[in-house]
C-alpha positions as CSV (number, residue, x, y, z in Angstrom):
1,X,-0.1,0.1,0.1
2,X,2.7,2.3,0.7
3,X,4.5,1.6,-2.2
4,X,1.4,2.2,-4.3
5,X,0.9,5.6,-2.3
6,X,4.6,6.5,-3.3
7,X,4.4,5.8,-6.8
8,X,1.0,8.0,-7.3
9,X,2.7,11.0,-5.7
10,X,5.8,10.5,-7.9
11,X,3.4,10.4,-11.0
12,X,1.8,13.8,-9.7
13,X,5.1,15.3,-9.3
14,X,6.4,14.2,-13.0
15,X,3.3,15.2,-14.3
16,X,3.4,18.7,-13.0
17,X,7.5,18.4,-14.0
18,X,6.7,17.7,-17.9
19,X,3.9,20.3,-17.8
20,X,6.5,22.7,-16.8
21,X,8.8,21.3,-19.6
22,X,6.0,22.1,-22.4
23,X,5.9,25.6,-21.0
24,X,9.3,26.4,-20.5
25,X,10.3,24.6,-24.1
26,X,7.6,26.6,-25.9
27,X,8.8,30.1,-24.5
28,X,12.4,29.1,-25.2
29,X,11.7,28.5,-28.8
30,X,9.0,31.2,-29.3
31,X,5.9,29.1,-30.0
32,X,4.2,30.8,-26.8
33,X,1.8,33.6,-27.4
34,X,3.3,33.9,-31.4
35,X,0.7,31.4,-32.9
36,X,-3.0,32.2,-34.0
37,X,-5.5,31.1,-31.4
38,X,-7.0,27.5,-32.4
39,X,-10.4,27.3,-32.5
40,X,-12.0,26.6,-29.1
41,X,-9.1,28.0,-27.4
42,X,-9.7,29.2,-23.9
43,X,-9.8,27.6,-20.3
44,X,-9.2,24.2,-21.3
45,X,-6.3,24.3,-23.2
46,X,-4.4,24.3,-19.6
47,X,-6.3,21.5,-18.6
48,X,-5.9,19.2,-21.8
49,X,-2.2,20.0,-21.6
50,X,-2.0,18.6,-18.1
51,X,-4.2,15.4,-19.1
52,X,-1.7,15.0,-22.1
53,X,1.5,15.3,-19.5
54,X,-0.4,12.9,-17.2
55,X,-1.2,10.2,-19.9
56,X,2.5,10.5,-21.3
57,X,3.8,10.7,-17.5
58,X,1.9,7.7,-16.9
59,X,3.4,4.8,-19.8
60,X,7.2,6.3,-19.1
61,X,6.8,5.5,-15.6
62,X,5.6,2.2,-16.4
63,X,8.5,2.2,-19.0
64,X,11.2,3.2,-16.3
65,X,9.6,1.3,-13.3
66,X,9.7,-2.0,-15.7
67,X,13.3,-1.5,-17.0
68,X,16.4,-3.9,-16.6
69,X,18.2,-0.7,-17.0
70,X,19.2,2.1,-14.8
71,X,21.4,5.5,-14.5
72,X,22.7,7.1,-18.0
73,X,22.0,4.1,-19.8
74,X,17.9,4.0,-18.9
75,X,18.3,8.5,-19.4
76,X,19.1,7.9,-22.7
77,X,16.9,5.1,-23.3
78,X,13.7,7.1,-22.4
79,X,14.7,10.3,-24.3
80,X,15.1,7.8,-27.3
81,X,12.0,6.8,-26.9
82,X,9.9,9.8,-25.8
83,X,11.6,12.5,-28.3
84,X,11.3,9.6,-31.2
85,X,8.0,8.9,-31.0
86,X,6.5,12.2,-29.8
87,X,8.6,14.6,-31.8
88,X,10.2,12.9,-34.7
89,X,7.9,10.3,-36.0
90,X,4.8,13.0,-35.3
91,X,6.8,15.9,-37.4
92,X,8.4,14.1,-40.2
93,X,4.5,13.3,-41.2
94,X,4.0,17.2,-40.7
95,X,6.9,17.9,-42.9
96,X,5.2,15.6,-45.5
97,X,1.3,16.2,-45.5
98,X,1.1,19.7,-43.4
99,X,2.1,22.7,-45.9
100,X,0.3,25.2,-43.6
101,X,2.8,25.9,-41.5
102,X,4.8,29.2,-40.9
103,X,8.3,29.4,-42.3
104,X,10.9,27.8,-39.2
105,X,8.0,26.4,-37.5
106,X,8.9,22.9,-38.3
107,X,12.6,23.0,-37.1
108,X,11.3,24.8,-33.7
109,X,8.8,21.7,-33.3
110,X,11.5,19.7,-33.5
111,X,13.7,21.5,-30.8
112,X,10.8,22.0,-28.4
113,X,10.5,18.3,-28.4
114,X,14.1,17.8,-27.3
115,X,13.8,20.6,-24.9
116,X,10.9,18.5,-23.4
117,X,12.1,15.1,-23.4
118,X,15.9,15.7,-22.1
119,X,15.1,17.4,-18.7
120,X,11.9,15.0,-18.0
121,X,14.0,11.8,-19.1
122,X,16.9,12.6,-16.7
123,X,14.4,13.5,-13.9
124,X,12.0,10.7,-14.3
125,X,14.7,8.1,-13.7
126,X,15.9,10.3,-10.6
127,X,12.5,10.4,-9.1
128,X,11.6,6.8,-9.8
129,X,14.7,5.8,-7.8
130,X,16.4,4.0,-11.0
131,X,19.8,6.0,-10.7
132,X,21.4,2.3,-10.3
133,X,20.5,-1.0,-11.6
134,X,19.1,-3.9,-8.8
135,X,22.0,-6.5,-8.9
136,X,19.2,-9.4,-10.3
137,X,18.7,-7.4,-13.2
138,X,22.5,-7.1,-13.7
139,X,22.8,-11.0,-13.3
140,X,20.0,-11.6,-15.3
141,X,20.7,-13.7,-18.7
142,X,18.7,-11.4,-21.6
143,X,18.5,-13.4,-24.8
144,X,16.1,-10.6,-26.3
145,X,17.2,-9.6,-29.9
146,X,19.6,-12.5,-30.1
147,X,18.8,-13.9,-33.5
148,X,20.3,-15.0,-36.6
149,X,20.3,-12.4,-39.6
150,X,17.3,-14.8,-41.6
151,X,15.1,-14.4,-38.8
152,X,15.6,-10.7,-38.6
153,X,14.7,-10.7,-42.3
154,X,11.5,-12.5,-42.3
155,X,10.4,-10.2,-38.9
156,X,11.2,-7.0,-40.3
157,X,9.8,-7.8,-43.6
158,X,6.5,-8.9,-41.5
159,X,6.7,-5.8,-39.5
160,X,6.7,-3.8,-42.6
161,X,4.1,-5.2,-44.2
162,X,1.7,-5.1,-41.3
163,X,2.5,-1.4,-40.7
164,X,1.1,-0.9,-44.4
165,X,-1.8,-2.5,-44.0
166,X,-2.8,-0.7,-40.6
167,X,-2.0,2.5,-41.7
168,X,-3.9,2.4,-44.6
169,X,-6.6,0.8,-43.4
170,X,-7.3,3.2,-40.2
171,X,-6.2,5.9,-42.1
172,X,-9.0,5.1,-44.2
173,X,-11.8,4.2,-42.3
174,X,-11.2,6.3,-39.3
175,X,-9.9,9.3,-40.8
176,X,-10.2,9.6,-44.5
177,X,-14.0,8.9,-44.6
178,X,-14.6,11.8,-42.0
179,X,-15.4,14.8,-44.6
180,X,-13.3,17.4,-42.7
181,X,-10.2,15.2,-43.3
182,X,-10.1,14.9,-47.0
183,X,-11.3,18.7,-47.4
184,X,-8.4,19.9,-45.1
185,X,-5.5,17.9,-47.1
186,X,-7.0,18.9,-50.6
187,X,-8.6,15.5,-51.5
188,X,-11.9,13.6,-52.1
189,X,-13.5,10.5,-50.3
190,X,-13.0,7.8,-53.3
191,X,-16.0,5.9,-51.8
192,X,-14.1,2.9,-51.0
193,X,-11.1,1.3,-49.6
194,X,-9.8,0.0,-52.7
195,X,-10.5,3.5,-54.7
196,X,-8.5,5.2,-52.7
197,X,-5.5,2.5,-52.6
198,X,-5.8,2.6,-55.9
199,X,-5.5,7.1,-56.2
200,X,-2.4,6.3,-53.5
201,X,-0.8,3.8,-56.1
202,X,-1.0,5.9,-58.9
203,X,-1.2,9.0,-57.7
204,X,1.0,9.1,-54.9
205,X,3.1,5.8,-54.7
206,X,6.0,7.2,-53.0
207,X,3.7,7.0,-49.9
208,X,4.4,2.9,-49.8
209,X,8.3,3.3,-49.5
210,X,8.0,6.2,-47.0
211,X,5.5,4.4,-45.1
212,X,7.9,1.1,-45.2
213,X,10.8,3.4,-43.9
214,X,8.5,4.8,-40.9
215,X,7.4,1.1,-40.0
216,X,11.3,0.4,-40.1
217,X,11.8,3.6,-37.8
218,X,9.2,2.2,-35.6
219,X,11.2,-0.9,-35.1
220,X,14.4,0.7,-34.1
221,X,12.4,2.8,-31.4
222,X,10.9,-0.7,-29.9
223,X,14.2,-2.4,-29.8
224,X,15.6,-0.8,-26.8
225,X,12.3,-1.3,-25.0
226,X,12.0,-4.7,-26.1
227,X,15.9,-5.1,-25.1
228,X,15.6,-3.8,-21.5
229,X,11.6,-4.5,-20.2
230,X,11.2,-7.0,-17.6
231,X,8.4,-9.6,-18.0
232,X,7.0,-12.1,-20.5
233,X,6.3,-11.1,-24.1
234,X,2.3,-10.0,-22.9
235,X,3.9,-7.4,-21.0
236,X,6.7,-6.1,-23.4
237,X,4.2,-6.0,-26.3
238,X,1.3,-3.8,-23.9
239,X,4.6,-2.0,-23.1
240,X,5.6,-1.0,-26.7
241,X,1.8,-0.5,-28.0
242,X,1.0,2.0,-25.1
243,X,4.3,3.9,-25.7
244,X,4.0,4.4,-29.8
245,X,-0.2,5.0,-29.1
246,X,-0.2,7.2,-26.2
247,X,3.3,9.3,-26.6
248,X,2.3,10.0,-30.6
249,X,-1.8,10.7,-29.7
250,X,-2.2,12.3,-26.8
251,X,-0.6,15.4,-28.1
252,X,-3.7,15.5,-30.1
253,X,-5.8,16.2,-27.5
254,X,-4.1,20.1,-27.7
255,X,-5.8,22.7,-29.3
256,X,-3.8,23.4,-32.9
257,X,-4.3,26.8,-34.8
258,X,-3.6,24.9,-37.9
259,X,-5.7,21.8,-37.8
260,X,-9.4,22.0,-37.4
261,X,-10.8,20.3,-34.3
262,X,-12.5,17.7,-36.4
263,X,-9.7,16.8,-38.3
264,X,-7.7,16.7,-34.9
265,X,-10.1,14.3,-33.5
266,X,-10.0,12.1,-36.5
267,X,-6.2,11.8,-36.2
268,X,-6.1,11.5,-32.6
269,X,-8.9,8.1,-33.0
270,X,-6.6,6.8,-36.1
271,X,-3.5,7.1,-34.6
272,X,-4.1,5.8,-30.8
273,X,-5.7,2.6,-32.2
274,X,-3.3,1.9,-35.2
275,X,-0.2,2.5,-33.4
276,X,-1.4,0.4,-30.3
277,X,-2.0,-2.5,-32.4
278,X,1.0,-2.0,-34.3
279,X,3.0,-1.5,-31.2
280,X,1.5,-4.9,-29.6
281,X,2.6,-6.7,-32.9
282,X,5.9,-5.2,-32.8
283,X,6.6,-6.3,-29.1
284,X,5.3,-9.5,-29.4
285,X,7.2,-10.5,-32.9
286,X,10.7,-8.7,-31.4
287,X,10.2,-11.4,-28.5
288,X,8.8,-14.3,-30.3
289,X,10.5,-17.7,-29.7
290,X,13.6,-18.2,-31.3
291,X,16.8,-20.2,-32.0
292,X,19.6,-18.0,-29.6
293,X,21.9,-16.8,-32.0
294,X,25.3,-18.7,-31.8
295,X,28.2,-16.1,-30.1
296,X,31.4,-16.4,-31.3
């Protein structure tokens, strides 16, 4: 009971720290007070940011507490995952699809993400008491991700294919069928998934290799999580799924001056569900039992 209370208090403290990190980072890169007012802005904005911070803090707390690693190794991993999902994976799509950002906005968004993730990662490890690894964690044999090249090859190929299926399926049925979404991007709903894919293959075929690249980047972000997480494969799969879903999607709770609310909410539902499913699949497939690699 006492342990639970301490964890709750630490989550509350880290939520407040993350809230401050967001505010300070936005001010440092000149994004606070300089953007046009978003739709329905006002009193709820601070509450939505607090909800975003709470959700991100919950999943990152789970990551830290269930890690075999500690110290600066864990700090670097938390930063890599937090920045990778929340900022890098999000903003590379912004760079491709959102053409309405002011000049210089995108680099500032990348910088802001780093200014948020760096201090929070260090403080999370410190507050949650993971400065030093436990003796059992140091001595535990961990064969995860040790596999021969052919097994890596088929797993990566399977995950790339799975991501294409998940991305385009959820993108069409959850986001694109909402009239506000194609209107925002200057497109139309072709009326069916197959018709939509026909347009993608003929007019924007480059989107296929781009999303294959993103699939491999998602896997790269998951690798240290799979390697360091305690527990069996269901817990690892859940961990990766939650990290992908929450860190990417929670920020869509926030009012956005460059994206209408209807579009933002459609993307929130789309990314939260698709990223969770894909993340669980990544966590499962990378921990699937295999013949251990022979070490020379």
